[in-house]
N, C-alpha and C positions, 0 to 999 in steps of 0.2 A: 517275419522269420528275421531271423537273429542274422545281423551285419556284422560282413568279416572289420569293419571299420571301429566297432564295439567292441569285437572279440579281441581286437588289439591293444585297444584300450586298458580293458579286463587283465589282458595277458601285463602289460606294463604295471598296471598297479601291483599285480602279484610278486613281478618282477622286484619293486622297488621294497615293498615288503618284506622280502625273502634278503634282497641286499641290507637294510634296517635290523633284522635280529640276528643275521649272519654280524654285524658290527658290534651289536650288543654282547654276542658270546664272545669276542675277541676284546673287547674293552673290559666285559665282566672279572674277567681274571686279574685284572692288574688294579682294580678297585678295593682298598685291603680290607673293608669293612664288609662288604657282601659274603652273607653265611659265616660271619662270626660275630653277630651282637648276640648281647646278652636273651635267652630265651631261644635260641638254635640249639635243636639237640644234636647231641654227637656223641655216641657208645662206640669203646672199640674194647673188645675183647681179644683173645689167641687167634682166633680166624674169623672173625665175625665183624665188622665194621658198621655199626649203622649210623645216615646222618639224614637230618629234615630241619632245613633253616625254614622253620615256623616264623620265628620274627621277620625275617628278613622277606619272606613271600606276603606276610601279612602290609608290610612297610611298604612294598613294590604295588600289592594291589590298591591301597590307599590313593598310592601316588598318581598311578594309572586312572582311578577314577576320578580323582579330581580334574585330573588333564583333560580326560572326554567330558567331563560335564561341564568346563570352562569352553572347550573348543563347540561344546554342543549350544551354547547361549548365543553366541553369532549369529 
């Protein structure tokens, strides 16, 4: 049966993760190169705007993958 002690630990972990993601959203707007790298797609017409930061997504994915690989080896 699921104990309250372990449920509390899981809730605290989710709270920490949500806190960190929120912090990234706050700080992310202040980093000038995010979303403005060569290869990021930005199309603006009369009443239409399309933005897809593909290069930024690739760099963030590679960085997180490398970080998780390094943490897993411990």
